[in-house]
matplotlib code that plots the C-alpha trace (Angstrom):
import matplotlib.pyplot as plt

x = [200.6, 201.9, 198.6, 200.4, 204.1, 204.1, 203.0, 200.7, 201.5, 204.2, 202.5, 203.4, 207.2, 207.9, 205.9, 208.0, 211.0, 209.6, 209.6, 213.1, 214.9, 217.5, 219.7, 223.3, 226.1, 227.5, 224.8, 223.5, 220.8, 219.6, 219.5, 217.7, 215.1, 215.0, 214.9, 212.5, 210.1, 211.2, 209.5, 206.7, 205.6, 206.1, 203.9, 201.1, 201.5, 198.7, 200.5, 200.4, 203.4, 202.7, 202.6, 206.2, 206.9, 206.8, 208.1, 211.3, 211.3, 210.9, 214.0, 216.0, 219.0, 217.4, 220.3, 218.1, 215.0, 214.4, 216.0, 213.4, 210.8, 211.6, 211.4, 208.5, 208.7, 205.1, 206.8, 209.5, 211.1, 210.9, 212.5, 215.6, 216.1, 216.1, 218.1, 220.0, 220.5, 221.5, 224.5, 225.8, 225.4, 226.5, 230.1, 230.6, 230.5, 232.5, 235.2, 235.1, 236.2, 239.2]
y = [146.7, 148.9, 147.6, 144.1, 145.1, 147.8, 148.2, 150.2, 153.0, 153.4, 156.9, 158.5, 156.8, 159.0, 161.5, 161.3, 161.5, 164.1, 166.3, 166.0, 166.1, 169.8, 169.9, 169.9, 171.2, 167.9, 168.2, 171.3, 172.3, 170.8, 167.3, 168.5, 169.9, 166.7, 164.1, 165.8, 165.6, 162.4, 161.5, 164.0, 161.8, 159.0, 160.0, 160.4, 160.3, 163.7, 166.0, 168.7, 171.1, 174.3, 171.5, 170.1, 173.9, 174.1, 170.9, 171.9, 175.6, 173.9, 171.8, 174.8, 176.2, 179.4, 181.2, 180.7, 181.1, 185.2, 184.7, 182.7, 184.4, 187.7, 185.9, 183.7, 181.4, 179.4, 175.9, 173.9, 175.4, 179.0, 178.0, 175.6, 179.4, 181.4, 178.9, 178.7, 182.7, 181.9, 179.9, 182.2, 185.3, 183.6, 182.4, 185.6, 187.3, 184.5, 185.5, 189.5, 188.6, 187.0]
z = [81.5, 83.3, 86.6, 87.1, 87.2, 88.9, 92.6, 93.3, 94.9, 92.3, 92.4, 94.9, 95.0, 91.7, 93.7, 96.6, 93.8, 91.9, 95.0, 96.6, 93.6, 94.2, 91.1, 92.1, 91.2, 89.1, 87.1, 84.1, 84.0, 81.2, 82.1, 85.6, 83.8, 81.6, 84.0, 86.1, 83.7, 83.0, 86.6, 86.7, 82.8, 85.1, 87.8, 85.3, 82.4, 81.6, 83.8, 82.4, 81.2, 83.9, 87.1, 85.7, 85.4, 88.4, 89.9, 88.6, 89.6, 93.6, 92.3, 90.8, 93.0, 95.0, 92.7, 90.0, 91.3, 91.0, 87.9, 86.3, 88.1, 86.0, 82.9, 83.9, 81.5, 80.4, 78.8, 78.9, 76.5, 77.3, 80.5, 79.5, 77.6, 80.8, 82.2, 79.2, 79.8, 83.5, 82.7, 80.0, 82.6, 85.5, 83.1, 81.8, 85.7, 86.9, 83.8, 84.9, 88.3, 87.4]

ax = plt.figure().add_subplot(projection="3d")
ax.plot(x, y, z, "-o")
ax.set_aspect("equal")
plt.show()
């Protein structure tokens, strides 16, 4: 059915959308992660979790890169936990400085 309904280059279109996605301030980190996961799976239903993680990490704000690298998540759940800790840490830092 997908072959009939979608253009032959649908994978390349999803791939372009996936690599162009960047986390923005209007979106929570978890919603960004879930959106990226959906895009990756639309591009390839058999995509590995490590490729999804890599794609998500590339789209994260640069300020989170070192935090995530230090925690080295191996699964999407671990990534979500690390991002939640990063959000809490950032929020607590802001509250201490106010």
